[in-house]
C-alpha positions as CSV (number, residue, x, y, z in Angstrom):
1,M,-22.3,-33.6,-24.2
2,F,-22.5,-30.5,-26.6
3,D,-26.1,-30.5,-26.7
4,L,-27.5,-27.0,-27.9
5,T,-31.3,-27.7,-27.6
6,G,-32.8,-24.4,-26.5
7,K,-30.1,-22.2,-27.3
8,V,-30.2,-19.5,-29.7
9,V,-27.3,-19.1,-31.7
10,V,-26.5,-15.8,-33.9
11,V,-23.9,-16.4,-37.1
12,S,-23.1,-13.5,-38.9
13,G,-21.5,-14.3,-42.6
14,A,-24.2,-17.0,-42.8
15,S,-24.8,-16.7,-46.6
16,S,-22.1,-18.9,-47.4
17,G,-18.7,-20.4,-47.0
18,L,-17.4,-21.4,-43.2
19,G,-20.7,-19.5,-42.2
20,A,-23.1,-21.6,-43.6
21,Q,-21.1,-24.5,-42.6
22,M,-20.9,-24.0,-39.1
23,A,-24.9,-23.1,-39.0
24,K,-25.6,-26.5,-39.8
25,G,-23.3,-27.9,-37.4
26,F,-25.0,-26.0,-34.7
27,A,-28.2,-27.0,-36.4
28,A,-27.5,-30.7,-36.2
29,Q,-26.8,-30.2,-32.2
30,G,-30.6,-28.9,-31.6
31,A,-29.5,-25.0,-31.3
32,S,-32.1,-22.4,-32.9
33,L,-30.1,-20.1,-35.9
34,V,-30.3,-16.7,-36.6
35,L,-28.5,-16.3,-40.0
36,M,-27.3,-12.9,-40.7
37,A,-25.7,-11.5,-44.0
38,R,-26.3,-9.0,-46.9
39,R,-27.5,-11.7,-49.6
40,I,-30.9,-12.2,-47.6
41,E,-31.5,-14.8,-50.6
42,K,-28.8,-16.9,-49.8
43,L,-29.9,-16.6,-46.3
44,E,-33.3,-17.7,-47.2
45,A,-32.5,-20.3,-49.0
46,L,-30.1,-21.9,-46.3
47,A,-32.8,-21.0,-43.6
48,A,-35.6,-23.2,-45.6
49,E,-33.1,-25.9,-46.0
50,L,-32.5,-25.7,-41.9
51,K,-36.1,-25.6,-41.3
52,G,-36.7,-28.6,-43.6
53,T,-34.5,-30.5,-40.6
54,G,-36.9,-29.5,-37.8
55,C,-34.6,-26.4,-36.9
56,K,-36.0,-23.1,-35.7
57,C,-34.8,-20.8,-38.4
58,L,-34.5,-17.0,-38.8
59,A,-32.8,-15.1,-41.4
60,V,-31.8,-11.2,-41.0
61,K,-30.5,-8.8,-43.6
62,C,-27.4,-7.0,-42.0
63,D,-24.1,-5.2,-43.3
64,V,-22.0,-5.6,-40.2
65,T,-20.1,-2.6,-41.5
66,D,-23.0,-0.5,-41.1
67,S,-23.3,0.0,-36.9
68,Q,-27.2,1.3,-37.5
69,M,-27.8,-2.0,-39.4
70,V,-26.7,-4.0,-36.9
71,D,-28.4,-2.5,-33.9
72,E,-31.4,-3.2,-35.9
73,A,-31.1,-6.6,-36.4
74,A,-30.0,-7.3,-33.1
75,A,-33.3,-5.5,-31.8
76,T,-34.9,-7.9,-34.3
77,V,-33.4,-11.1,-32.9
78,E,-34.4,-10.0,-29.3
79,K,-37.7,-9.3,-30.2
80,E,-38.1,-12.7,-32.2
81,M,-36.2,-15.0,-30.2
82,G,-36.5,-13.4,-27.0
83,K,-32.6,-13.9,-26.2
84,V,-29.3,-14.8,-27.6
85,D,-27.3,-17.7,-25.9
86,V,-24.2,-17.7,-29.0
87,L,-22.9,-15.3,-31.3
88,V,-20.3,-16.5,-34.1
89,N,-18.8,-13.5,-35.6
90,C,-17.6,-15.4,-39.2
91,A,-18.6,-11.8,-41.7
92,G,-15.6,-10.8,-43.3
93,S,-13.8,-9.9,-46.7
94,A,-10.5,-8.5,-47.9
95,K,-8.3,-6.7,-50.2
96,N,-5.1,-8.3,-50.6
97,A,-2.1,-5.7,-51.1
98,G,1.4,-5.3,-49.4
99,V,2.5,-2.9,-47.2
100,L,4.4,-0.6,-49.7
101,N,1.5,-0.3,-52.4
102,M,-1.9,-0.9,-50.5
103,T,-3.9,1.9,-50.8
104,N,-5.8,4.0,-47.8
105,E,-9.3,2.6,-49.4
106,E,-8.0,-1.0,-49.7
107,W,-6.8,-0.7,-46.0
108,D,-9.9,1.1,-44.7
109,F,-12.5,-1.9,-46.4
110,T,-10.5,-4.6,-45.1
111,M,-10.2,-3.1,-41.2
112,D,-14.3,-2.2,-41.8
113,A,-15.1,-5.4,-42.6
114,D,-12.8,-7.6,-40.7
115,L,-12.5,-5.7,-37.5
116,T,-14.8,-2.8,-36.7
117,S,-17.6,-5.2,-37.7
118,V,-16.7,-7.3,-35.1
119,F,-16.6,-4.7,-32.5
120,Y,-20.0,-3.4,-33.9
121,V,-21.9,-7.1,-33.6
122,T,-20.3,-8.0,-30.3
123,R,-21.3,-4.8,-28.6
124,A,-24.7,-5.0,-30.0
125,F,-25.4,-8.9,-29.3
126,A,-23.4,-8.6,-25.5
127,N,-25.6,-6.3,-24.5
128,I,-28.7,-8.7,-25.3
129,M,-26.3,-11.7,-23.5
130,K,-25.7,-9.3,-20.2
131,K,-29.6,-9.3,-19.8
132,K,-29.4,-13.0,-19.1
133,N,-26.0,-13.2,-17.5
134,Y,-25.2,-15.8,-20.0
135,G,-23.1,-15.8,-23.3
136,R,-20.6,-17.3,-25.6
137,I,-19.0,-15.0,-28.3
138,I,-16.8,-17.0,-30.9
139,N,-14.9,-14.9,-33.2
140,I,-13.5,-16.5,-36.3
141,A,-10.1,-15.0,-37.1
142,S,-7.8,-16.4,-39.1
143,M,-4.0,-18.4,-38.5
144,Y,-3.1,-15.4,-40.4
145,G,-4.0,-13.2,-37.4
146,M,-1.5,-15.2,-35.5
147,V,1.5,-15.2,-37.9
148,G,3.1,-13.5,-41.3
149,N,3.0,-15.2,-44.3
150,P,5.4,-14.9,-47.4
151,A,3.1,-16.5,-49.8
152,I,0.4,-13.6,-50.5
153,D,0.9,-10.3,-49.8
154,T,-2.0,-9.0,-47.4
155,V,-0.9,-6.9,-44.7
156,A,-4.3,-5.4,-43.8
157,Y,-6.0,-8.8,-43.6
158,H,-3.0,-9.7,-41.2
159,A,-3.4,-6.9,-39.2
160,S,-7.1,-6.9,-39.0
161,K,-7.3,-11.1,-37.9
162,G,-4.5,-9.6,-35.4
163,G,-7.0,-7.3,-34.1
164,V,-9.7,-10.1,-34.0
165,V,-7.1,-12.6,-31.9
166,N,-6.6,-9.7,-29.5
167,M,-10.0,-8.2,-29.3
168,T,-10.9,-11.7,-28.0
169,R,-9.0,-11.7,-25.3
170,A,-10.1,-8.3,-24.1
171,V,-13.6,-8.9,-24.5
172,A,-13.1,-12.3,-22.6
173,A,-11.8,-10.5,-19.6
174,E,-14.1,-7.7,-19.7
175,L,-17.2,-9.8,-20.2
176,A,-16.1,-12.7,-17.3
177,K,-18.5,-10.8,-14.8
178,F,-21.6,-11.4,-16.6
179,G,-21.2,-14.9,-16.9
180,I,-20.1,-14.3,-21.0
181,T,-16.6,-16.3,-22.5
182,C,-15.2,-15.0,-25.8
183,N,-13.1,-17.3,-27.7
184,C,-11.2,-17.1,-31.0
185,I,-10.8,-20.2,-33.6
186,C,-8.1,-19.3,-36.4
187,P,-8.6,-21.2,-39.4
188,G,-6.3,-22.1,-42.1
189,Y,-6.6,-22.9,-45.3
190,F,-10.4,-23.9,-46.1
191,E,-12.1,-23.7,-49.4
192,T,-14.7,-21.2,-49.6
193,E,-15.8,-18.3,-52.2
194,L,-13.3,-15.7,-51.0
195,T,-10.6,-18.3,-51.2
196,A,-11.0,-20.7,-54.1
197,D,-9.6,-19.5,-56.9
198,V,-6.1,-18.9,-54.9
199,L,-6.0,-21.9,-53.3
200,K,-6.8,-24.0,-56.5
201,T,-3.4,-22.8,-57.9
202,D,-0.7,-25.1,-58.3
203,E,1.6,-22.6,-56.7
204,F,-0.2,-22.5,-53.9
205,S,-0.9,-25.8,-53.7
206,A,2.7,-26.6,-53.5
207,Y,3.2,-23.9,-51.0
208,M,0.2,-25.3,-48.7
209,K,1.9,-29.0,-48.8
210,A,5.0,-27.4,-47.8
211,T,3.8,-25.5,-45.0
212,V,0.8,-27.3,-43.4
213,P,2.0,-30.6,-41.5
214,L,-1.3,-32.5,-42.4
215,G,-0.6,-31.8,-46.1
216,R,-3.9,-30.6,-47.1
217,Y,-6.7,-28.1,-47.3
218,G,-9.1,-28.0,-44.3
219,K,-12.4,-29.7,-45.6
220,E,-16.4,-28.8,-45.3
221,G,-17.3,-29.0,-41.6
222,E,-14.0,-29.4,-40.1
223,L,-14.5,-25.9,-37.9
224,N,-17.8,-27.3,-36.7
225,A,-16.5,-29.1,-33.8
226,G,-14.4,-26.4,-32.5
227,A,-17.0,-24.2,-32.9
228,I,-19.6,-26.5,-31.3
229,F,-17.2,-26.7,-28.1
230,L,-16.9,-23.2,-27.8
231,A,-20.8,-22.6,-27.6
232,S,-21.6,-25.1,-25.1
233,D,-22.3,-25.1,-21.4
234,E,-19.3,-27.5,-21.5
235,S,-16.7,-25.1,-22.2
236,A,-17.6,-22.7,-19.3
237,Y,-14.5,-22.5,-18.0
238,V,-13.2,-21.8,-21.1
239,T,-12.3,-17.8,-22.0
240,G,-9.8,-15.8,-24.4
241,V,-8.4,-19.0,-26.0
242,I,-7.3,-18.7,-29.4
243,L,-7.7,-21.8,-31.2
244,P,-6.0,-22.6,-34.7
245,I,-7.6,-25.4,-36.6
246,D,-5.3,-24.9,-39.5
247,G,-3.4,-28.7,-40.4
248,G,-0.6,-27.7,-38.0
249,Y,0.5,-24.6,-40.0
250,T,1.3,-22.1,-37.1
251,A,2.7,-25.2,-34.9
252,I,5.8,-24.5,-37.0
């Protein structure tokens, strides 16, 4: 089960963190990879590592907040790979502030990076999937897209990830007739470039231990199994699902 040999998997935000981890997971299942991000040097380093394992891999520089660049990247991928079977929308960034003092610029930055970009990328690559009447779209949101939190003020991040959660349901309903599923993973606390500084503080570690039933942060690779399942043929009857991988945070 869960063999991805012959599948072309596109991962945005693949230069580091969760995107890079999932790319390695897909490669281990036999998939061909397209790695997208702004930092081409990091993409090329990961691509070289994956090619060393026998994986066919293409690195494509792309700023997912630039719709023209996204469309050009999609055209390149279709030309080079011939199809797209799986899309993982993992790219994102955020400015943290509360509703009382967040600036317009901080709000717009977060919405562009975490929500509008998912629309741009999904539109471009779903149109390629439609031609084959097959596709798997996996959006990486956050458990913060399902709940609020008292630990850190980050209203735009909650709003943008909540948007991704319900956009997933809308896309699932719209694209089912084309053989395309769309599901969403909501990670909990995982250490990445964006989160390390906050997660390593004593205060936040104490908060995590009090609010996460499993009592720890997510480990590298612990998103991979969920992503691989949703990318596989075995998940053909699964669409519109919101899957928290959060150590139980959203269960209490």
